[in-house]
C-alpha positions as CSV (number, residue, x, y, z in Angstrom):
1,M,251.2,175.2,16.0
2,I,249.0,178.2,15.3
3,Q,247.0,179.5,18.3
4,S,243.4,180.5,18.1
5,P,242.9,184.2,17.4
6,A,240.3,184.3,20.1
7,R,242.9,183.6,22.8
8,S,242.5,186.1,25.7
9,L,245.3,188.5,26.7
10,T,247.4,186.6,29.1
11,D,251.1,186.3,29.9
12,L,252.7,183.4,28.1
13,H,256.0,181.6,28.0
14,A,257.5,178.9,25.8
15,F,260.5,176.5,26.2
16,S,261.9,175.9,22.7
17,Q,264.1,173.0,21.5
18,T,265.8,175.4,19.1
19,C,267.9,178.6,19.7
20,P,267.8,180.9,16.7
21,D,270.6,183.3,16.1
22,A,270.0,186.7,17.9
23,T,270.5,188.6,14.6
24,E,267.7,186.5,13.0
25,V,265.4,187.1,16.0
26,K,266.1,190.9,15.9
27,A,265.3,191.1,12.2
28,F,262.2,189.1,12.6
29,M,260.9,191.1,15.5
30,A,261.7,194.4,13.6
31,A,259.6,193.1,10.7
32,L,256.7,192.5,13.1
33,G,257.0,196.1,14.3
34,F,258.9,195.5,17.6
35,D,261.8,197.6,18.8
36,L,264.7,196.1,20.8
37,E,264.4,197.9,24.1
38,F,266.9,196.1,26.2
39,E,269.8,193.7,25.6
40,L,271.8,191.9,28.2
41,P,274.9,189.9,27.3
42,A,275.5,186.4,28.7
43,Y,276.7,186.2,32.3
44,K,279.1,183.4,33.0
45,G,278.0,183.1,36.6
46,S,279.9,183.3,39.9
47,E,280.0,181.4,43.2
48,H,276.7,182.9,44.2
49,V,274.9,183.5,40.9
50,R,274.0,181.0,38.2
51,P,275.0,181.7,34.7
52,L,272.5,183.4,32.4
53,P,272.3,183.3,28.6
54,P,272.0,186.5,26.6
55,Q,268.5,188.1,26.7
56,Y,266.6,190.4,24.4
57,H,263.5,192.5,25.3
58,F,261.3,193.7,22.5
59,K,258.3,196.0,22.6
60,D,255.8,197.2,20.0
61,G,253.7,200.4,19.8
62,S,250.8,198.9,21.7
63,G,252.9,197.7,24.6
64,T,253.1,194.0,23.6
65,V,256.4,192.6,25.0
66,V,258.5,189.7,23.8
67,I,261.5,188.5,25.7
68,F,263.9,186.0,24.1
69,L,266.4,184.2,26.3
70,A,269.1,182.8,23.9
71,G,270.0,179.6,25.7
72,Y,269.2,177.4,28.6
73,D,268.3,178.9,32.0
74,C,267.6,177.3,35.3
75,T,266.3,178.4,38.6
76,E,267.2,177.3,42.1
77,D,263.7,177.0,43.4
78,R,261.9,175.1,40.7
79,W,262.3,172.6,37.9
80,V,262.1,173.9,34.3
81,A,261.7,171.9,31.1
82,Q,264.9,171.1,29.1
83,H,265.2,173.8,26.4
84,K,267.6,175.6,24.1
85,S,265.9,179.0,24.3
86,R,263.1,180.5,26.3
87,W,260.5,183.0,25.3
88,W,257.9,185.2,27.1
89,L,255.0,187.1,25.6
90,Y,253.2,189.9,27.6
91,P,250.1,191.6,26.2
92,G,249.8,195.3,25.6
93,S,246.7,197.1,24.7
94,S,246.0,195.4,21.4
95,Q,244.5,191.9,21.1
96,F,245.4,192.0,17.4
97,A,249.1,192.8,18.0
98,Y,249.3,190.1,20.7
99,N,247.8,187.5,18.4
100,V,250.1,188.4,15.5
101,A,253.2,188.1,17.7
102,M,252.0,184.8,19.2
103,N,251.2,183.2,15.9
104,A,254.2,184.6,14.0
105,L,256.6,183.3,16.7
106,S,254.8,179.9,16.8
107,S,255.0,179.6,13.0
108,R,258.6,180.6,12.7
109,W,260.1,178.7,15.6
110,G,257.4,176.2,16.7
111,L,257.0,177.8,20.1
112,P,254.6,175.8,22.4
113,W,253.0,178.7,24.3
114,K,251.7,178.1,27.8
115,S,250.2,180.5,30.4
116,V,252.8,181.8,32.9
């Protein structure tokens, strides 16, 4: 689903029913002008900490941030929708860059963006 280009700059997240390969996501984000700023491998969990899938943090020149969590995550304090990957989009200083990222990710992986 393509979002309206008039959407205001707000923090968004999406629960996806697909989990693309991280290499594919990295290449796609690079083509959009994003750099991989931070990567955290999967954490298997422990007695006191829940497992976490791998995560990838991308940022463009205007400060727009995309975070890709490559797998299901859960929290102790609230329910989350069933999903195979999770995404966040945080605006930088450019409405245009924000809209390009939001629409490109929606088109590529069908992300259903919602306000955080």
